[in-house]
C-alpha positions in Angstrom: 0.0 0.0 0.0 1.4 3.4 -1.0 0.6 7.0 -0.1 -1.0 8.8 -3.0 -2.3 12.0 -1.6 -2.0 14.3 1.4 -5.2 16.3 2.0 -5.6 19.2 4.4 -8.8 21.0 5.5 -9.7 23.5 8.1 -12.7 23.4 10.5 -13.7 25.7 13.4 -16.7 27.2 15.3 -16.2 30.6 13.7 -15.5 34.0 15.3 -18.7 34.3 17.3 -17.6 31.4 19.6 -14.9 32.5 22.0 -11.9 30.0 22.1 -11.3 31.0 25.7 -14.8 29.7 26.5 -14.4 26.3 24.7 -14.8 27.3 21.1 -12.7 25.6 18.4 -10.4 28.0 16.7 -9.6 27.4 13.0 -7.9 24.1 13.1 -6.2 22.2 10.4 -6.9 18.5 9.9 -5.2 16.1 7.5 -6.0 12.9 5.7 -3.5 10.5 4.2 -4.9 8.7 1.1 -3.6 5.4 -0.3 -3.7 3.6 -3.6 -6.0 1.0 -2.0 -8.7 3.5 -0.9 -7.9 3.6 2.8 -7.4 7.0 4.5 -5.9 8.0 7.8 -7.1 11.0 9.8 -5.5 13.4 12.4 -5.9 16.9 13.6 -3.0 19.4 13.9 -3.5 21.3 17.2 -2.1 24.8 17.6 -0.2 25.0 14.3 -1.5 27.9 12.2 -3.7 26.3 9.5 -1.9 28.2 6.7 1.4 26.6 7.7 -0.2 23.1 7.5 -1.8 23.9 4.1 1.5 25.3 2.8 3.6 22.3 3.9 1.3 19.3 3.6 0.1 18.8 0.0 1.4 18.0 -3.4 4.8 16.5 -4.5 6.6 19.8 -4.1 5.3 20.6 -0.6 7.6 20.2 2.4 6.1 16.9 3.6 4.8 15.8 0.2 8.3 15.4 -1.0 9.1 13.0 1.8 5.9 10.9 1.9 4.1 10.8 -1.4 4.6 7.5 -3.2 6.1 5.8 -0.3 5.0 2.3 0.8 3.4 2.0 4.2 5.5 -0.6 5.9 5.4 0.6 9.6 4.6 4.0 11.0 7.9 4.1 13.0 9.9 3.5 9.8 8.1 6.4 8.1 8.5 8.6 11.2 12.2 8.0 11.2 12.5 8.7 7.5 10.9 12.2 8.0 12.8 12.9 11.2 16.2 12.1 9.5 15.2 14.4 6.6 14.7 17.3 9.1 18.2 17.1 10.6 19.4 20.3 9.0 16.2 22.2 9.7 14.4 22.7 13.0 13.4 19.4 14.7 11.1 21.2 17.1 8.1 23.5 16.8 5.6 23.2 14.0 7.6 20.7 11.9 7.5 18.0 14.6 3.8 18.8 15.5 2.9 18.3 11.8 5.0 15.1 11.7 3.1 14.0 14.8 -0.2 14.5 13.0 1.0 12.6 10.0 2.2 9.8 12.3 -1.2 9.5 14.0 -2.8 9.3 10.5 -0.3 6.6 9.5 -1.0 4.6 12.6 -4.7 4.9 11.7 -3.9 3.5 8.3 -1.7 0.8 9.6 -4.4 -0.5 11.9 -6.9 -0.5 9.1 -4.4 -2.4 6.9 -4.0 -5.1 9.5 -7.6 -4.9 10.7 -6.5 -4.2 14.2 -7.1 -1.4 16.7 -4.0 0.8 17.2 -3.6 0.0 20.9 -3.1 -3.7 20.0 -0.3 -2.8 17.5 1.4 -0.6 20.1 1.8 -3.6 22.3 -1.6 -4.6 23.6 -3.4 -3.7 26.8 -0.9 -3.5 29.7 -3.2 -1.7 32.1 -3.9 -3.1 35.5 -7.1 -2.6 37.5 -5.2 -0.6 40.1 -4.5 2.3 37.8 -7.5 4.5 38.5 -9.8 2.9 41.1 -10.9 -0.4 42.3 -13.8 -0.2 39.9 -11.7 0.3 36.8 -10.8 -2.7 34.7 -8.4 -3.3 31.9 -11.2 -2.7 29.4 -11.7 1.0 30.1 -9.9 4.4 30.0 -10.8 7.1 32.5 -11.0 10.8 31.3 -10.5 13.7 33.6 -12.6 16.8 32.7 -10.7 20.1 32.3 -12.8 23.0 33.6 -12.3 26.6 32.5 -14.4 29.6 33.2 -15.6 32.6 31.2 -13.8 34.9 33.6 -10.8 34.4 35.9 -10.5 35.1 39.6 -12.9 35.6 42.5 -16.5 34.5 43.0 -17.5 34.2 39.3 -14.7 31.8 38.6 -15.4 29.8 41.8 -19.1 29.5 41.0 -18.8 28.6 37.3 -16.1 26.0 37.6 -17.7 24.3 40.6 -21.1 24.4 38.9 -19.6 22.8 35.8 -18.0 20.1 37.9 -21.4 19.4 39.5 -23.0 19.1 36.1 -20.4 16.7 34.8 -20.4 14.6 38.0 -24.1 14.2 37.5 -23.3 12.7 34.1 -21.0 10.2 35.6 -17.6 11.8 35.2 -15.3 11.0 38.1 -12.1 13.1 37.7 -11.7 16.9 37.3 -9.0 19.5 36.7 -9.8 23.0 37.9 -8.0 25.9 36.3 -7.6 29.0 38.4 -5.5 30.8 35.8 -4.7 34.5 35.9 -5.8 34.4 39.5 -4.3 35.3 42.9 -2.5 32.6 45.0 -5.4 32.9 47.4 -7.9 32.2 44.7 -6.0 29.1 43.6 -6.4 27.6 47.0 -10.0 28.8 47.5 -11.2 27.2 44.2 -9.8 23.8 45.4 -11.5 24.4 48.8 -14.9 25.2 47.1 -14.6 22.1 44.9 -14.1 19.7 47.8 -16.8 21.4 49.9 -19.3 20.9 47.1 -18.3 17.6 45.5 -16.7 15.9 48.5 -13.6 13.7 48.6 -14.6 11.0 46.1 -13.7 12.7 42.8 -10.1 12.9 41.7 -9.0 16.5 41.6 -6.1 18.1 39.7 -5.1 21.8 39.7 -3.6 23.7 36.6 -2.4 27.2 37.1 -1.1 27.7 33.6 2.4 29.0 34.3 1.1 31.4 36.9 4.1 31.8 39.2 7.5 33.4 38.8 8.9 33.0 42.3 9.5 29.7 44.2 8.3 30.9 47.7 4.8 31.7 46.4 4.5 28.4 44.6 5.7 26.5 47.7 3.2 28.3 49.9 0.3 27.5 47.5 1.4 23.9 47.1 1.5 23.5 50.9 -2.0 24.9 51.2 -3.4 22.8 48.4 -2.1 19.5 50.0 -5.0 19.2 52.4 -7.4 18.9 49.4 -5.9 15.6 48.1 -4.6 17.0 44.8 -3.6 14.4 42.2 -1.2 16.7 40.4 -0.2 20.4 40.3 0.2 21.4 36.6 2.6 24.0 35.2 3.2 26.2 38.2 6.1 27.8 36.2 6.9 28.3 32.6 8.6 25.3 31.1 11.6 27.2 29.7 13.8 25.9 32.5 13.5 22.8 34.7 15.3 24.4 37.6 12.3 25.9 39.5 10.4 22.7 39.0 13.2 20.7 40.6 13.3 23.0 43.6 9.6 22.9 44.1 9.4 19.1 43.6 12.0 18.7 46.4 9.6 20.6 48.8 6.2 19.7 47.5 4.2 16.5 48.3 1.9 17.0 45.3 3.3 15.5 42.0 4.2 18.2 39.4 2.8 18.0 35.9 3.7 19.5 32.5 3.7 18.7 28.8 0.8 20.3 26.8 3.3 22.0 24.4 6.1 19.5 24.9 7.7 18.6 21.6 9.7 15.3 21.3 10.7 12.9 24.0 13.8 15.0 24.8 11.8 17.8 26.3 9.9 15.4 28.5 13.2 13.6 29.5 14.7 16.9 30.5 11.8 17.8 32.7 11.7 14.4 34.4 15.5 14.1 34.9 16.3 17.7 35.8 12.9 19.1 36.8 11.6 16.4 39.0 8.3 16.2 37.1 6.5 12.9 37.7 3.3 13.5 35.6 4.0 14.1 31.9 1.2 15.1 29.6 2.1 14.7 25.9 -0.5 15.7 23.3 -0.6 12.8 20.8 0.3 15.1 17.8 2.3 17.9 19.5 4.8 15.5 21.0 5.6 14.0 17.6 2.9 11.4 17.2 2.0 8.1 18.7 5.4 6.8 17.7 7.0 9.4 20.0 4.3 9.1 22.7 5.1 5.4 23.1 8.8 6.3 23.6 7.7 8.9 26.3 5.8 6.2 28.1 8.9 3.9 28.1 11.1 6.7 29.4 8.5 7.7 32.1 8.0 4.1 33.2 11.8 3.7 33.7 11.7 6.8 36.0 8.7 6.0 38.1 6.6 8.7 36.4 3.1 8.5 35.0 1.8 9.6 31.6 -1.6 11.4 31.4 -2.0 12.5 27.8 -3.1 16.1 27.4 -6.0 17.3 25.2 -7.5 20.7 25.3 -8.7 20.1 21.8 -11.3 17.8 20.2 -12.1 14.1 20.4 -10.3 13.6 17.0 -7.1 14.0 19.1 -8.8 12.4 22.1 -9.3 9.1 20.1 -5.5 8.8 19.7 -5.1 9.4 23.5 -7.4 6.5 24.2 -5.2 4.2 22.2 -2.1 5.3 24.0 -3.8 4.9 27.4 -5.0 1.4 26.4 -1.4 0.4 25.7 0.3 2.2 28.6 0.7 0.6 32.0 1.3 4.0 33.6 -1.7 6.0 32.3 -4.4 6.3 34.9 -6.2 9.2 33.2 -6.4 11.1 29.9 -7.5 14.7 29.6 -11.0 15.4 28.2 -12.5 18.8 27.3 -16.2 18.0 28.0 -18.5 19.5 25.4 -21.4 19.4 27.7 -20.4 22.5 29.6 -18.9 24.6 26.8 -20.6 26.8 24.2 -19.1 25.1 21.1 -21.4 23.4 18.6 -18.4 21.9 16.8 -16.8 20.5 20.0 -20.1 18.8 20.8 -20.5 17.2 17.4 -17.0 15.9 17.3 -17.5 14.5 20.8 -20.7 12.8 19.8 -18.9 11.1 16.9 -16.1 10.0 19.2 -15.8 7.3 21.8 -18.7 7.5 24.3 -18.1 8.2 28.0 -20.3 5.9 30.1 -20.2 6.0 33.9 -17.1 8.1 33.7 -15.2 5.6 31.5 -14.3 5.1 27.8 -14.4 1.5 26.6 -11.2 0.4 24.8 -12.1 0.6 21.1 -12.2 -2.4 18.9 -12.5 -0.7 15.5 -9.5 -1.1 13.2 -7.0 1.8 13.2 -7.8 4.8 15.5 -11.4 4.3 14.9 -12.6 7.9 14.7 -15.0 8.6 11.8 -15.4 12.2 10.8 -18.5 12.7 8.7 -18.1 14.8 5.5 -21.2 16.7 6.6 -19.4 18.1 9.7 -16.4 19.0 7.6 -18.5 20.9 5.1 -20.7 22.6 7.7 -17.8 23.9 9.8 -15.3 24.5 7.0 -13.2 27.6 7.3 -10.8 29.3 4.9 
């Protein structure tokens, strides 16, 4: 089977839906077509769509030169072919993110070729029933819901994020990440307190402050105060430009530190684990360099006693790939989930409805060949953007 065409298209909610309130910004997606009629799908999160359209296309395009006409033997072989070709350019940033999307689409194709779900080709289910809770079996993946609010700080933020958590808990979700971004240290702690007061001790709770702090003493104080609320991880207290403040905080903090939403390649995750003391890494399945690279991140994290909780503040096109990594990984208790039920995004809701259903707070490990996400042409046409 050979690659015959690289297709790109752009979808989004449109300018009337605020991205900060859950709307889908113009987002490039790609399909890899083959001479046997099979296609592989992926989204390209946080790369300007024009960049994707300019570099993924015909035989003279940046990635077209490297992939068109090539036989699909194994995704890892094609990944390495492209990676080696980039050695004299920039093997970070948008090039690797696009490579990651191409890799996910290739795994989708590879699974269809062999009539197997991707998790089985990655190595099969290695999960244990201990990974999330006593009720979780090896047949399910558990999503945690990321909560954002329309405004940051103070009572409006407290009320809206807690109310959204209550709504989602009523639908069966069992794990939540609150996001007191652009807020005072006091508000970070208060939001956790309000969550526990309202929802009790049963749900798993994570806290993401979105690179909020610049000084170690403040971050230490907040971490100490958060500890009483049984926080599963404390995400991105500092910018990830340097691992040094992470290492100093990790040495004094009982809450595991997390990062990875914009991490590109295994090397950035390795640096944050080895030098930064991070024990929860959060690769996005395309941003990190694809499922090929995400599997390597799992191997590196496992050897260091860390866990991998794939990130996804995007759609369930990307989320479907996260499910397959989690099904394979023995160190993935949760995957991130941006729940469409509480955000004002028609596109997010439709893409979720076409994805893997969440029942009783769990996603069944898929049995369809490939990634198994089917994107109807009708959705692409209705939400098409220039």
